[in-house]
N, C-alpha and C positions, 0 to 999 in steps of 0.2 A: 511540351508534356515532360515530366517528371521522368525518368528511366528508373525502373524498379532496382533496387539493390540485389546483388547476388548473395546467395545465402553465405559466402564467406565473408561478403564484406558487411553483411548484419550481426553475424556471429563474431566479428571483431569488434562492430562498432559498441557491442550491448555485451562483450564476452559473455556470448551464450554457452552454456552448459546443459547437457543431456547427460541423464542419470537412469538408473531403474531398469524396469523391463521395456524392453525397446518396442514390442508389439502390443504394449497395452494401452488403453487409454491415455490421453494427455493430459497432464496437470501442471499448470503454469503458474509459476511462483514470481509475485511482483513486490519487489521490498519497499517499506518505507521510509521517509526522510530522514537523511544523515546516515542511512545504512546499505549495506550492499547484500548480493545475494547469499554470502555468510551467515547473514543473520537466520535462515531458514534450516541451518543444519540440524538443530533438534528435532525438526517436526519432519523433514523428509524422510528417514528412516520407516517411517508408520505408512509411508505409501510408495516406497520403492518397488517392493516386490510385485505390488499390483498395478503400476501406473508407469507409464513415461513420463518422468520429472524432466522439466525443462527450468532451469533457472537464468536470471540474467541480470546485468547491472544496469541502471536507469544510466544515462550519458552525463558525466559528472560525477560519479560514484563509482567505488571498488577500482576494478580493472578494465573499465569501458575506455574508448577511446576519447579521452581528454579533447583532441583536437576538433570532434565532429561537435562538441558545444558551441550551439548557435543561441545568443541571447535571445533574439526575436524568436525562433522556434519554440524556444522553452520557456518564454515569457508568459504561457500558459498552460494548463494542463492537458491540453488538446495537444501537443506537441510530444507528450509521452505517451499519450494513448496511441498516437500515430506511430511511435515505434514498435508497441506491443501489437500492433495489427501488421505491422512489415516483417515481425519476427515470426508471427504467425504465417503469412505467406510465404516468407522464405523457406521457412520448414515445412511446409504445407501441413499446419495442425490446423485439424478439425474437432468439432465436438469437445472443445477444450473446456476443462475446470479450471477457471481463472481464480487464483486465491491471492487477492489483493490486501497489503494491511496499510492502515491509516488514509494518508494521502492517495495511496496507489490503489486503495478499495476504490476512491472516486475516478481514478484513471481507468480502473476495470468497466466502471459503470461507461463512463465516455466511451471506450475502445466496443463497450458490446452494444450501446444505442446505434452506434456507427456501421457495425457488421454483427448482426446478431446471428447470424448463420454460423459465425466461427465457435460460438460457445454453448455450450450445453447448460452449463451451472456456473454461477460466481459465487464465491466465499467471500465474505466482506469482513476483515478482521478489523474492528473498531474502527467503524466509518466515519467521517465527520465533513458534510457537504460544505458547511459553513461554520467558522470557528466563533466568530462575533453573534452575540446575541442580536437579535432583530425587534425592538420593541413594536413595530409597526404590524405585525403579525404574530406577535408573542413566541417567536422562536428562541429557544435558548441554546445558543453553541458553546456557552462555559465561560466566553472570557466577554469584557465590556472592550471598545475599542482602544479605549486608553494603554487597557492590559495589553492588545497587542503591539501598538505604537510602543509601549514601554519595553515587550519584548525584543521588536526587532532595533529600538535603538540599543538596547544593550548588545544585541548580536554585531551591529556595526560599530560598538564601541571596542569591543575585544572578543570575539569570536570564541577563543577557547576559554575564559573565564563563562561564556553565554554556555557553552556545552558542559563544563563541570557543573553548573547549577541547573540545567536543562534535564539532564542525564537521570539525576535520580528522581526528578519531580515526574517523568516521563515513565520510568520504568516502573516506580512502586517498589513493593516488597523491600522494604527497609531491612528486612531481617536477613536478606541476599546480597548485600553491597556489591557482589560479583556481577550481577547482572547490571547494575547502572554504570560499573567500570568498565564493561563489555559496549555499552551503548557509547559511554564519553570516549572510548578509544576510537569508534566507528567514526563518531562525529567528526573526532580531531584527524581522521585520514582523509576526509573531504576536503577538497580545495574550498578555502575560504571565503573566494570571490562567488564561486558557483553556489555555495553554500546558503551566501547571504541571498542571493538572486532566488533561488528555489524556496529560501524560506518567506520571501515576500509572496509568491506565488502560492505555495500552500496555504500560509496564513490569512491573505486577505481575498483569497478564490471565494466566490460565491456560485456553488454548483448545484444548488438545490434544484434548479431548473430541469438538469437532467435525470431525475427521478422518475419524470412520468414517463419519459422516452424509452426508458429499459424496458423489453418484454422478455429477458432471460430471469430463469428461475434463479432466486438468489436466498443464501443463508447469511444473516447479521449477525455476527458474534459479537458480544458485549460484555465488556469486563465490569467487575464491581471497584469504586475507588480510581476510577480513570479520569485524571485530571484533566486531560487533552479532549476525551470523548466520554462526557458523562451521559447518565444512562438516558437522558431525555433526548439526546441526539440518536442513539440506536431506536428509540422507540420511533421517533420522527421519519427516518430513513426506511424502516420498516412499514409503518403507515402508507407511506407515497413510492414504495414500489410495487408494480402490479402484482407480483408473484413473489413473495419473500416469506421466510421463516425467520423468526428472532429467536436465539438461544442466549441465554445469558451464563455465562460461564462460571465456574467456582474458582476465578483467578482474578488476580488484582492488578491494577495497573496499565500500562497500555499495550504491552509487547506480550500477550498470552503464548505465543507460539516461542519465546524463550524462557518465562517464568512457569510456564504449565503447559509443556508440548503434548504430554500424555492425553489431558481434559482438551486440549483443542483439537487433537486428532481424533478424540473419541467423537467428538461434537461433528466434526466434519463427516466422519465415516457413517454416522446414524441418519445425518440429513441427505447423504448420497444413496443409502438404503431406501429410506423414507420415500424420495424423490426421485426413483430412475429415471 
């Protein structure tokens, strides 16, 4: 039997940060690929007065414990979901509003499917359960297998050049190049070997199976002109979740919490009011 980690050990491993109203309901934020908890800094102030805000870094990102990185454990998204559940257990978090971006939206779904009693609501920001198209059932993920193979080959060839190219594509908003530069800098702070491994787990996973297993009420936030998670993907996730709302934000790109934090916060607050 594996012994549970102490709160101190979990906090150290995932660089857990607790902010906001300490006696308030819990809002836990899970960042996406290539980022760390700092990516939420524009969105958190909209909730800190009312919520106990919990931030963390996935192992391998930010100021997490790099020594805790295990290629086998993190060879699937389940390893990251297990960490979220350990954070909840270590800090005795219940009735959690779990906000996950991009791949972490899927990690949030896996965590909620495994321990539904932990979570009151899920907020899924630009989720994608599968990035490649599947002609067999008409699924449109936005990429062909050749696209993904090329993306991963480029990453293997020169990680920093890949980050330079992917950041503006993911962020969108060409009229605000500082956002893409922020994402590029975040990519470049990540250990390249871990980033390559996590990229394969992210872009090659097919997590559509998890949608039917989730019982938590969910909000799907979809952006326009999102090259990584097109509108068809948001609609697919919404249709296959048992209890969900779909909101199409007046925001472009893949990271609305960076480029449009006000609109993102407004959509989340409206959802939480309407689905108490």
